[in-house]
N, C-alpha and C positions, 0 to 999 in steps of 0.2 A: 503493499499500500504505500510505502515511504517513495520506495524508487518510481512507483505510478505516479504520484504527484510531485516529485521532484520532475521528471517529466514533461509531465505538465506544463508547469511553471516554466521551464526553459524553452517549449514550444514557441512560444512568441519571440525567441530571437535566436534560433535556429534556422527557423526559415528566410526570412532575410542574408546570412548567413550562406545559407546553400545555396539562393536567386547569387550572391556575388561568385561565390566559388564556381556554382556550374560555369556564370557567362565567363569568368578567366578561363577556364579550360575551355569554351568553345571557342574564344578567341586563339588556346594556345594552335586547336589542332588546326585550325582555319589558317594558322601562318605556319606551322610547321609541317604540314601536306597540301592543304588545299594550294597555297599560294606558292611554298616552298617547289613545289612539284610544275606549277603552271611556269613559274619562272625559270626552270630547266629547261621548259619545251621548247618544241619548235617555233610556236608563234612569238615568242616571248625572244629565242632567239636570232628571229629575222624580222624584228620590230623592235627598234632601240625606243622610241615611245615606251610602248606597251612593257617593257624591261625596267624602262628608269618607274612606270606609275609605278607597277609591283611592287618596286623595292619602295615606293615612298609609303603605301600600303600597309606595306610589311611593317611600318614603325610605327603606325597609327591604330591597327587592327585590333589586338591584345587591347589595347588603351581605353578604345569605345565599345568592346566588349565588356569591360568592368564598370566604368560608365552607366549599360545597359543593365548591367546585373545590381549596379546602385540603386537603380532607380527603380526596376522591380522590387525589390526591399523597401525601397521609401514606399510604395504602393500596399503592398501586403504588410505592411506594419503597422501599427496607430501610434501616428508621430501627429503631436501638438502642432498647429495650423503652420505656426509665426515658422517654428524651428522647420516644417518642409518646408516652405517658402524659401526661407536661406538657402536648403539645403540643394531646393531646385535651382533659385541665382547661381550658386558654386558650381553645381552641373554644368548648367547653361557654359556660364567662363569655360570651364573646361572642356567642355565638349568644343566649342567653336575654337576655344584657343590652338586643341590640339590637330579641329582642321584647316588653321590658318598654317600650323607649323609643317603642317604632310604636306600642302600645295607651295608653300615656300620652299621648301626642298626636294619638291618633283621639278619647280622651276629651276631651280639653282643646276638641278644635274643636266636639267634639257640645257640651259646655257650650254655648257659646261660639253657634254657630249655634240653639240652642235658647232661649239668651236673647232672643237678638236676632228672632226671631220673635214676642215679644211685647213688642217696644220699646227691650229692652233696662232694662224697668221689673218684672219680677216679680223678678229677684234677680241679683247682683254676677257677671256673669260673671269676672271676675280670680278672685275669691275661692272662686269652685264648681269652678271651673278647676285654684287651683291644690291645693287637698282633691282632688280626684278623680284628679292626678294624682299627688297626694304617696303617695295609698294604694296604688296600681300601682306606683309606683317600691317602695314598703314590700313588697309581695308578690313584686314579681321581685326583688328581695334575698335572701326567705326561700328562694325556690324555687333560685336559685343556689347558695346557702349547703347546704341539702336535698342540693341535686346532690352537692356536692362533700364530703360527708358530715360536713358539719359538725352537731352536736347543738344542734336549733334551740330546745328545752327550757331547756337551760342557759343560753344564748347570750339567749332571752328577759329569763329570768329576772336574769342578767347587766346588763340593759339596764333593767331594772323598778328594781334598785338605784341603776345609776347615772344613770339617766334623773331620781331626784329631787334628783340634785345640780346637774344640767343644767336643771332647772326651775325652780332656786331663783336659777341662773344669767340663766338667760334671762326669769323675770317679767315685765319690761315689756315685751318683745316678745309674750310668749305670753296677755297682756292684754289686746293690741292685736289677737290674729286674735281670742280666744272673742267679745272688744267687738263687731268686724267681722262676725262668725258670729251674735253676738245681733242686733245689726240687721238683718241682713239676713232671719232667721229669721224676727224678727215685723214684719215688712214696715214697720216705720216710718221706712226709707232704703231708697231706692229712685234708681238709676240716671234723671236727668233729672227730681228732685225738684230746686224752689228751697228751698232753705232758709236760715235766719240763725243763726246757731251761733258762740259765743263772741265776739260781734263781728264774723263772716265771713259774706257772704252772697253767695250764686252757684248755681248750676246743681251736682249732684252730675253726677260725670264716672266716676268706679269706683269700689269699697272693693276694698282689694286687702287683703293677709292683714295687714296692718300700717299703712297710710292709708288715709284716705278723699280723693281727687283733688275739689276745688271747681272751676269755670272764675267768673268774678264778670263783673260786667258791663261791664268794662273789657276782657275778654279773654285775663284772667291768669290763671295757675291757681294756687290756694292746697292744700296741703297740709296738710291735719289729722290728727292722729293716732287712730283709731278709737275708743281710751280715751276722748279730750278729750269726743267727740263722745258717747260711752255716758253719759256720766257729768255732763252738763251739760244743762240744761232747752234745746231747740232750738226754732225755729219749722220745722216743714214747709209750705208755702203751698199744697203738692200736694195732700194727706192727705184735707182737704174738698172739693176742685174746684180749678179751674186759676182762679177768679178769684178776686181778694181787693179787701178796702174799706179805701178811706182814709179816716179820720176827719179835719177842718181846723176846728179850732175856733176862735171867730172871738166878739167884742162887740160888742151893738147898744148904741148912747148912750141915755138919756132922752129922749124924746121923736119918735124913731125907727117907722115903719109897720114895724110884723115882718111886718104881708103880705108890703108892699113889695121889703122886704128878702131875705124867702124866697123871692121869685119872682127878684128878680137873682140872689141868689145862686145857682139851682138855672141860673138862664140862663148867669150864669158857670161851673159845671161843663160843663152839655152844651155849648157854643162850645168850651172848652179838649179837649175830645171829640173832637167834631168836627175842629178843626185839624187836630190829631195824628191826625187818622183811626183812634183807637182807635173799635173797636165797642163801641157800649151793649148791654149784657149783658140782657135780657128782663127780667129782675126781679131785684130792685128798683131802678126809674129811680133817679137823683140823688136827694136828699132834705135837708129840713136839720129838725134835731130840737131844740128849746128844751129848756135844759136846768134854769135856774134864775135867780134877780132877784136881783144883789148890786146894793146902792148904785143901784137906780135902773136901772144898766141888766140888760140881760138877757145872759146867755150861751147860747149856741148853736155848733152842731157842722153841720156840714155834709159830707154821709157820700156817698162818690163808688164806685162799684164799674168796673171794669176788669177785663175777659175776663183777659191775662195778669199774674203780678207782676212780671213783667220791666217794664210799662209806666210801675209804681204809682208810679216817681220823676218819670219825666215829664209825667205827669197831675199830679200834685201841684205840681209848681214851674209848670207854665203855667195849673191852677185858682187857686191861691193871689196871681198875677200880675191874672189876671182879674178875682178877688174882692176884692183891694184896692181897682182899679178903682171897681170896682161900688158900695162898699159905703165907701169909707177919708173919702169926706166929710162922711158921713153919721153913722159907726159910729165 
């Protein structure tokens, strides 16, 4: 009799707990078996957007089932109306918040996938993903506030007035943000480009909402503010093509045979490229251009083109050594 009375007293509390446990178990089953199997299926493997959508759903499905279980537990239990109203609002915020988070996750992954499909050279994945996710989060917050009965119009007006003060306080940050947007929108700077800006040289790794990451030739990461790049004159070696030209000025003394020294300079450049295993671009081949005659000597330039900007320094180094050995005794 005592055990039966204890069970009867505990029954009103067991049903709500059972609802939550069953709902979470259903969510785990859907996540681990249904969605996981579908993610490994043929449709998801051939349609990237479906695979990204499944990945985003898996991040929220167990949480949504838990919210549904808590709501069912509330319906089947005798709660005070005020407590029930508070819990309803909490579940509403959690539900819309989780949907917003899943949607932002989906948008960010879609942006990363689409930009990587072009080798990451169309726009900056991180910057665009941040913008897309921020926009979705802002919309989600407004929906949550509207659902809670908050006057959105008055709130937006207050935020507009307060936003002026915030914008002034965050002026450097906002300047970097808009500078980054300007750089990627104009396509003057893209991930994978090799640039030289303010004495720093390297490959563009990524453009974020505040900084641009460069990987230099020693494999170090250089962080440069977006505004610095936008306000400075910088060289993008990839905009005009991947090949770059090296200009090596030299002087031929009076009495030297220009034709013989021209052949020697060209042979030095070609042998340097061959020794380093650098492919000579189809055109133009290494060439010598005579500039002017000064005090009986001839000013000349040896111009060597290399297919990749990363090869420029080692080709310059090797060519200068060979050019000196070829022309040193007579120049």
